[in-house]
N, CA, C and O atoms as a DFTB+ gen file, in Angstrom:
520 C
 N C O
     1  1      62.186     121.664      81.832
     2  2      62.572     121.133      82.880
     3  2      63.064     119.761      83.656
     4  3      63.806     119.383      84.562
     5  1      62.108     119.272      82.643
     6  2      62.222     117.592      82.980
     7  2      63.709     117.109      82.855
     8  3      64.323     116.375      83.629
     9  1      64.204     117.781      81.523
    10  2      65.926     117.436      81.368
    11  2      66.656     117.909      82.299
    12  3      67.658     117.200      82.396
    13  1      66.663     118.634      82.935
    14  2      67.084     119.243      83.766
    15  2      67.388     118.734      85.200
    16  3      68.468     118.822      85.785
    17  1      66.039     118.092      85.732
    18  2      66.050     117.109      86.616
    19  2      66.628     116.004      86.539
    20  3      67.191     115.511      87.516
    21  1      66.579     115.302      85.104
    22  2      67.568     114.347      84.873
    23  2      68.870     114.498      85.451
    24  3      69.308     114.119      86.537
    25  1      69.471     115.211      84.382
    26  2      70.626     115.811      84.513
    27  2      71.331     115.835      85.832
    28  3      72.453     115.381      86.055
    29  1      70.298     116.591      86.913
    30  2      70.716     116.587      87.976
    31  2      71.042     115.601      89.125
    32  3      71.821     115.739      90.068
    33  1      69.867     114.097      88.637
    34  2      70.164     113.001      89.195
    35  2      71.144     112.454      88.470
    36  3      71.942     111.968      89.272
    37  1      71.441     112.309      87.560
    38  2      73.030     111.759      86.834
    39  2      74.321     112.290      87.619
    40  3      75.169     111.594      88.177
    41  1      74.268     113.731      87.530
    42  2      75.335     114.547      88.208
    43  2      75.457     113.628      89.850
    44  3      76.419     112.900      90.094
    45  1      74.511     113.807      90.655
    46  2      74.205     113.802      91.943
    47  2      75.070     112.113      92.084
    48  3      75.942     111.783      92.887
    49  1      74.419     111.294      90.971
    50  2      74.739     109.752      91.274
    51  2      76.547     109.930      90.706
    52  3      77.472     109.602      91.449
    53  1      76.735     110.404      89.520
    54  2      78.194     110.450      89.068
    55  2      79.321     111.134      90.091
    56  3      80.431     110.608      90.176
    57  1      79.043     112.148      90.749
    58  2      79.956     112.515      91.886
    59  2      80.312     111.497      92.530
    60  3      81.476     111.102      92.469
    61  1      79.320     110.842      93.315
    62  2      80.012     110.211      94.473
    63  2      80.909     108.649      93.929
    64  3      81.580     107.930      94.670
    65  1      80.695     108.475      92.665
    66  2      81.353     107.255      91.761
    67  2      82.443     107.859      91.619
    68  3      83.352     107.177      92.091
    69  1      82.910     109.131      91.053
    70  2      83.995     109.289      90.838
    71  2      84.864     109.418      91.506
    72  3      86.045     109.232      91.214
    73  1      84.159     109.962      93.112
    74  2      85.388     110.268      94.119
    75  2      85.419     108.517      94.616
    76  3      86.463     108.356      95.249
    77  1      84.703     107.326      94.538
    78  2      85.055     106.348      95.270
    79  2      85.902     105.857      94.048
    80  3      86.841     105.207      94.509
    81  1      85.945     105.887      93.067
    82  2      87.198     105.154      92.334
    83  2      88.129     105.824      92.264
    84  3      89.236     105.313      92.092
    85  1      87.958     107.213      92.381
    86  2      89.531     108.206      92.652
    87  2      90.378     107.638      94.268
    88  3      91.595     107.461      94.328
    89  1      89.587     107.462      95.254
    90  2      89.580     106.354      96.330
    91  2      90.344     105.194      96.006
    92  3      91.429     105.032      96.564
    93  1      89.961     104.452      95.263
    94  2      90.428     103.108      94.917
    95  2      91.769     103.183      93.939
    96  3      92.667     102.341      93.969
    97  1      91.748     104.137      93.222
    98  2      92.811     104.461      92.602
    99  2      94.084     105.178      93.238
   100  3      95.225     105.190      92.775
   101  1      93.694     105.680      94.224
   102  2      95.187     106.144      95.595
   103  2      95.444     104.818      96.086
   104  3      96.479     104.272      96.467
   105  1      94.433     104.490      96.000
   106  2      94.802     102.930      97.431
   107  2      95.531     101.998      96.563
   108  3      96.574     101.538      97.026
   109  1      95.221     101.688      95.554
   110  2      95.572     100.510      94.467
   111  2      97.244     101.400      94.469
   112  3      98.117     100.753      95.049
   113  1      97.622     102.530      93.986
   114  2      98.779     102.923      94.010
   115  2      99.926     103.346      95.008
   116  3     101.079     103.746      94.849
   117  1      99.134     103.094      96.095
   118  2     100.174     103.430      97.435
   119  2     100.337     101.934      97.779
   120  3     101.469     101.631      98.157
   121  1      99.457     100.973      97.723
   122  2      99.933      99.349      97.711
   123  2     100.910      98.992      96.807
   124  3     101.760      98.111      96.939
   125  1     100.725      99.751      95.862
   126  2     101.760      98.923      94.640
   127  2     103.126      99.663      94.706
   128  3     104.174      99.113      94.368
   129  1     103.076     100.558      95.025
   130  2     104.454     101.492      95.658
   131  2     104.782     100.477      96.818
   132  3     105.905      99.978      96.763
   133  1     104.185     100.202      97.576
   134  2     104.992      99.608      98.841
   135  2     105.222      98.054      98.487
   136  3     106.133      97.400      98.994
   137  1     104.418      97.602      97.684
   138  2     104.897      96.268      97.027
   139  2     106.345      96.260      96.410
   140  3     107.116      95.301      96.408
   141  1     106.499      97.130      96.048
   142  2     107.933      97.519      94.968
   143  2     108.898      97.423      96.031
   144  3     109.839      98.030      95.521
   145  1     109.192      97.150      96.890
   146  2     110.164      97.393      97.798
   147  2     110.023      95.795      98.669
   148  3     110.949      95.452      99.404
   149  1     109.114      95.135      98.540
   150  2     109.140      93.576      98.948
   151  2     110.636      92.856      98.367
   152  3     111.300      92.047      99.015
   153  1     110.961      93.352      97.032
   154  2     111.939      92.405      96.934
   155  2     113.202      92.648      97.337
   156  3     114.097      92.092      96.700
   157  1     113.582      93.572      98.540
   158  2     114.602      94.085      99.388
   159  2     114.075      93.096     100.707
   160  3     114.755      93.545     101.629
   161  1     113.581      92.454     101.042
   162  2     113.201      91.523     102.077
   163  2     113.878      90.319     102.162
   164  3     113.818      89.652     101.128
   165  1     114.611      89.754     103.233
   166  2     115.300      88.956     103.395
   167  2     115.315      87.802     104.844
   168  3     115.415      88.293     105.969
   169  1     115.250      86.870     104.735
   170  2     115.351      86.545     106.363
   171  2     116.980      85.361     106.554
   172  3     117.672      84.689     105.789
   173  1     116.968      85.529     107.346
   174  2     118.359      84.810     107.507
   175  2     118.082      83.574     109.152
   176  3     117.578      83.858     110.239
   177  1     118.343      82.979     108.929
   178  2     118.165      82.066     110.193
   179  2     119.651      81.957     111.027
   180  3     120.801      81.722     110.654
   181  1     119.151      82.191     112.084
   182  2     120.646      82.292     113.206
   183  2     120.659      80.840     113.607
   184  3     121.695      80.258     113.287
   185  1     119.639      80.026     114.311
   186  2     119.516      78.935     114.437
   187  2     118.070      78.302     114.049
   188  3     117.476      78.992     113.220
   189  1     117.371      77.125     114.475
   190  2     116.190      76.715     114.080
   191  2     115.439      77.365     114.132
   192  3     114.785      77.678     113.137
   193  1     115.119      78.063     115.881
   194  2     114.331      78.855     116.117
   195  2     114.866      80.359     116.292
   196  3     114.420      80.977     117.259
   197  1     115.618      80.888     115.597
   198  2     115.706      82.334     116.005
   199  2     115.984      83.073     114.349
   200  3     116.459      82.252     113.564
   201  1     115.778      84.312     113.826
   202  2     115.715      84.045     112.652
   203  2     116.093      85.917     112.731
   204  3     115.777      86.341     113.842
   205  1     116.476      86.650     112.120
   206  2     116.646      87.824     111.426
   207  2     116.011      87.963     109.859
   208  3     116.212      87.349     108.810
   209  1     114.997      89.278     110.319
   210  2     114.406      89.516     108.745
   211  2     114.580      91.116     108.754
   212  3     114.114      92.015     109.454
   213  1     115.410      91.066     107.724
   214  2     115.884      92.493     106.663
   215  2     114.760      92.835     105.665
   216  3     114.049      91.969     105.155
   217  1     114.686      93.692     105.506
   218  2     113.344      94.866     104.454
   219  2     114.245      96.543     104.434
   220  3     115.149      96.993     105.138
   221  1     113.517      97.065     103.348
   222  2     114.273      98.401     102.426
   223  2     112.452      99.125     103.239
   224  3     111.340      98.717     103.574
   225  1     113.205     100.289     103.181
   226  2     111.522     101.122     103.046
   227  2     111.965     102.224     102.350
   228  3     113.147     102.182     102.009
   229  1     111.024     103.667     101.907
   230  2     111.340     104.345     101.137
   231  2     112.193     105.799     101.954
   232  3     113.196     106.404     101.577
   233  1     111.404     105.997     103.064
   234  2     111.736     106.848     103.701
   235  2     112.599     106.147     105.346
   236  3     112.476     105.003     105.784
   237  1     113.201     106.976     105.781
   238  2     113.914     106.391     107.052
   239  2     113.118     106.670     108.122
   240  3     112.673     107.783     108.399
   241  1     112.931     105.608     108.752
   242  2     111.909     105.584     109.915
   243  2     112.352     104.566     111.019
   244  3     113.493     104.203     111.306
   245  1     111.188     104.213     111.544
   246  2     111.600     102.494     112.612
   247  2     110.706     101.627     111.798
   248  3     109.792     102.015     111.071
   249  1     111.131     100.259     112.040
   250  2     110.369      99.341     111.639
   251  2     110.035      98.481     112.798
   252  3     110.853      98.431     113.717
   253  1     108.713      97.660     112.890
   254  2     108.393      96.661     113.090
   255  2     107.633      95.462     112.792
   256  3     106.638      95.599     112.080
   257  1     108.020      94.003     113.334
   258  2     107.230      92.930     112.548
   259  2     106.282      92.637     113.751
   260  3     106.573      92.740     114.942
   261  1     104.845      92.170     113.096
   262  2     103.993      91.650     113.495
   263  2     104.100      90.041     113.387
   264  3     104.359      89.682     112.238
   265  1     103.964      89.022     114.292
   266  2     103.772      87.962     114.136
   267  2     103.586      86.564     114.366
   268  3     104.600      86.272     114.999
   269  1     102.943      85.573     114.244
   270  2     101.966      85.022     114.807
   271  2     101.844      83.168     114.069
   272  3     102.518      82.882     113.080
   273  1     101.086      82.311     114.615
   274  2     101.350      81.267     113.976
   275  2      99.638      80.689     112.991
   276  3      99.191      79.670     112.464
   277  1      99.294      81.874     113.197
   278  2      98.144      81.896     112.197
   279  2      98.240      83.203     111.292
   280  3      98.889      84.207     111.588
   281  1      97.431      83.007     110.059
   282  2      97.441      84.228     109.108
   283  2      96.526      85.380     109.458
   284  3      96.795      86.516     109.068
   285  1      95.459      85.121     110.178
   286  2      94.827      85.809     111.009
   287  2      94.455      86.135     112.074
   288  3      93.353      86.644     112.276
   289  1      95.328      85.893     112.966
   290  2      95.909      86.259     114.065
   291  2      97.673      86.555     114.552
   292  3      98.314      85.677     115.129
   293  1      98.201      87.760     114.246
   294  2      99.021      87.852     114.672
   295  2      99.471      88.895     115.638
   296  3      99.830      90.064     115.496
   297  1      99.343      88.124     116.640
   298  2      98.915      89.005     118.439
   299  2     100.998      89.145     118.914
   300  3     101.264      89.443     120.078
   301  1     101.995      88.939     118.066
   302  2     103.571      89.255     118.864
   303  2     103.774      90.563     118.081
   304  3     103.095      90.754     117.072
   305  1     104.580      91.377     118.451
   306  2     105.238      92.478     117.879
   307  2     106.675      92.445     118.090
   308  3     107.096      91.874     119.096
   309  1     107.372      92.911     117.380
   310  2     108.982      92.900     117.541
   311  2     109.484      94.113     116.928
   312  3     109.059      94.506     115.842
   313  1     110.591      94.861     117.751
   314  2     110.973      96.236     117.340
   315  2     112.027      95.834     116.475
   316  3     112.555      94.723     116.517
   317  1     112.400      96.965     115.505
   318  2     113.756      96.267     115.215
   319  2     114.975      96.679     115.964
   320  3     114.966      97.532     116.851
   321  1     115.890      96.109     115.609
   322  2     116.906      95.954     116.642
   323  2     117.524      97.073     117.045
   324  3     118.069      97.166     118.145
   325  1     117.478      98.086     116.101
   326  2     118.248      99.612     116.246
   327  2     117.285     100.066     116.679
   328  3     116.215      99.474     116.542
   329  1     117.389     101.406     117.417
   330  2     116.475     102.250     117.858
   331  2     116.901     103.901     116.784
   332  3     116.564     105.067     116.992
   333  1     117.539     103.441     115.938
   334  2     118.033     104.434     114.508
   335  2     116.762     104.821     114.041
   336  3     115.860     104.147     114.539
   337  1     116.365     105.757     113.180
   338  2     115.694     105.700     112.092
   339  2     116.733     105.531     110.987
   340  3     117.782     106.161     110.852
   341  1     116.137     104.361     110.068
   342  2     116.763     104.053     108.938
   343  2     115.892     103.446     107.702
   344  3     114.720     103.071     107.744
   345  1     116.808     103.450     106.560
   346  2     115.847     102.786     105.352
   347  2     116.173     101.217     105.452
   348  3     115.476     100.433     104.808
   349  1     117.045     100.833     106.118
   350  2     117.150      99.294     106.597
   351  2     116.762      98.738     107.589
   352  3     117.237      99.214     108.620
   353  1     116.026      97.842     107.730
   354  2     115.529      97.563     108.797
   355  2     115.520      96.089     109.416
   356  3     114.824      95.283     108.798
   357  1     116.064      95.709     110.331
   358  2     116.414      94.235     111.029
   359  2     115.618      93.838     112.271
   360  3     115.752      94.368     113.374
   361  1     115.017      93.133     112.057
   362  2     114.336      92.585     113.431
   363  2     114.743      90.995     113.928
   364  3     114.601      90.216     112.986
   365  1     115.162      90.406     115.043
   366  2     115.368      89.433     115.609
   367  2     114.022      88.782     116.288
   368  3     113.471      89.333     117.241
   369  1     113.537      87.538     115.700
   370  2     112.652      86.827     116.006
   371  2     113.118      85.490     116.849
   372  3     113.782      84.552     116.407
   373  1     112.683      85.623     117.952
   374  2     113.006      84.412     118.947
   375  2     112.054      83.632     118.670
   376  3     110.906      83.847     118.280
   377  1     112.914      82.221     119.020
   378  2     111.501      80.410     119.307
   379  2     110.196      80.915     118.008
   380  3     108.991      81.061     118.212
   381  1     110.855      81.070     116.868
   382  2     110.482      81.123     115.759
   383  2     109.757      78.946     115.238
   384  3     110.326      78.230     114.414
   385  1     108.721      78.614     115.909
   386  2     107.925      77.201     115.550
   387  2     108.842      76.705     114.809
   388  3     109.706      77.487     114.412
   389  1     108.918      75.339     114.429
   390  2     110.130      74.616     113.780
   391  2     108.841      74.391     112.528
   392  3     109.171      74.489     111.346
   393  1     107.671      74.146     112.827
   394  2     106.528      74.400     111.764
   395  2     106.430      76.115     110.966
   396  3     105.590      76.361     110.101
   397  1     107.177      76.872     111.329
   398  2     107.317      78.039     110.899
   399  2     106.020      79.277     111.679
   400  3     105.196      79.194     112.591
   401  1     106.383      80.182     110.863
   402  2     105.358      81.149     111.620
   403  2     104.908      82.272     110.597
   404  3     105.806      82.476     109.780
   405  1     103.925      82.965     110.420
   406  2     103.258      83.786     109.664
   407  2     104.021      85.404     110.181
   408  3     103.928      85.642     111.385
   409  1     104.830      86.590     109.196
   410  2     104.972      87.995     109.720
   411  2     104.229      88.495     108.480
   412  3     103.721      87.973     107.487
   413  1     104.436      90.151     109.126
   414  2     104.251      91.523     108.386
   415  2     104.859      92.177     108.862
   416  3     105.010      92.205     110.083
   417  1     105.547      93.105     107.852
   418  2     106.459      94.072     108.059
   419  2     105.950      95.625     108.073
   420  3     105.398      96.075     107.070
   421  1     106.149      96.428     109.229
   422  2     105.633      97.641     108.935
   423  2     106.876      98.832     108.929
   424  3     108.097      98.691     108.852
   425  1     106.022     100.069     109.045
   426  2     106.915     101.396     109.313
   427  2     105.991     101.846     109.960
   428  3     104.778     101.639     109.953
   429  1     106.942     102.773     110.782
   430  2     106.424     103.465     112.031
   431  2     105.484     104.683     111.218
   432  3     106.214     105.314     110.453
   433  1     104.331     105.071     111.201
   434  2     103.896     106.606     110.483
   435  2     103.374     106.252     108.787
   436  3     102.870     107.022     107.969
   437  1     103.716     104.806     108.659
   438  2     103.366     105.012     107.323
   439  2     101.588     105.040     107.292
   440  3     100.854     104.964     108.277
   441  1     101.139     105.183     105.727
   442  2      99.476     105.584     105.806
   443  2      98.939     103.922     105.907
   444  3      99.410     102.877     105.458
   445  1      97.970     104.173     106.555
   446  2      96.896     103.241     107.116
   447  2      96.055     102.505     106.242
   448  3      95.158     101.720     106.551
   449  1      96.608     102.986     104.656
   450  2      95.529     102.325     103.766
   451  2      96.510     101.400     102.908
   452  3      96.389     101.299     101.687
   453  1      97.660     100.619     103.771
   454  2      98.519     100.218     103.076
   455  2      98.190      98.869     103.638
   456  3      98.092      98.647     104.845
   457  1      98.005      97.871     102.572
   458  2      97.688      96.160     103.053
   459  2      99.007      95.306     102.760
   460  3      99.525      94.816     101.756
   461  1      99.336      95.373     104.304
   462  2     100.878      94.384     104.127
   463  2     100.504      93.088     103.713
   464  3      99.488      92.420     103.907
   465  1     101.782      92.839     102.965
   466  2     101.883      91.496     102.197
   467  2     102.176      90.503     103.576
   468  3     103.146      90.817     104.266
   469  1     101.247      89.157     104.041
   470  2     101.857      88.603     104.593
   471  2     103.117      87.098     104.211
   472  3     102.766      86.213     103.431
   473  1     104.081      87.074     104.685
   474  2     105.260      86.326     104.610
   475  2     105.331      85.000     105.454
   476  3     104.784      84.959     106.556
   477  1     105.949      84.002     104.980
   478  2     105.944      82.405     105.929
   479  2     107.739      82.701     105.941
   480  3     108.528      83.170     105.121
   481  1     107.872      82.058     107.563
   482  2     108.785      81.791     107.564
   483  2     109.343      80.048     108.209
   484  3     108.770      79.543     109.174
   485  1     109.940      79.684     107.836
   486  2     109.873      78.447     108.306
   487  2     111.943      78.024     108.350
   488  3     112.568      78.475     107.390
   489  1     112.480      77.501     109.056
   490  2     113.568      76.919     108.838
   491  2     113.931      76.236     108.169
   492  3     112.965      75.477     108.082
   493  1     114.909      75.724     107.328
   494  2     114.841      74.565     106.003
   495  2     116.375      74.301     106.282
   496  3     117.236      75.168     106.131
   497  1     116.681      72.697     106.808
   498  2     118.196      72.405     107.173
   499  2     118.502      72.072     105.479
   500  3     118.090      71.208     104.705
   501  1     119.390      73.169     105.362
   502  2     120.176      72.533     103.343
   503  2     121.319      71.690     103.548
   504  3     121.844      71.104     102.602
   505  1     121.859      71.566     105.075
   506  2     122.824      71.063     105.628
   507  2     122.523      69.474     105.100
   508  3     123.613      68.976     104.819
   509  1     121.907      68.936     104.970
   510  2     121.357      67.109     105.272
   511  2     122.121      66.881     103.600
   512  3     122.376      67.649     102.672
   513  1     122.260      65.718     103.789
   514  2     123.476      65.394     102.283
   515  2     121.810      64.442     101.879
   516  3     121.103      64.038     102.802
   517  1     121.524      64.277     100.771
   518  2     120.526      63.415      99.821
   519  2     121.274      62.399      99.278
   520  3     120.751      61.590      98.512
């Protein structure tokens, strides 16, 4: 009888631990898949204060960018330039500060468990001769 009680305690502990581990594996796997598309991101400056942000998604959807001058407070949001769903997303950011800004790229309807990469964009004048 005592062995049966001990085994029940282990089972009652093991089941939640297994469920938490399975959830963590799921979260890590969707974030790894989301990061695999990061290599298809590009920022092109039109002027020192205007930038186009391009990125690719796995499914056709609408995209948007959250931005700000602090990593922890991104209060601005800019929708993609096209109102058509697609795999390639383009967002025009106006009034980019000369010291740069932080951005996060989002896709409408994506999983809420994705932790978005924070990118820094800053205009660098490459036309100056050294």
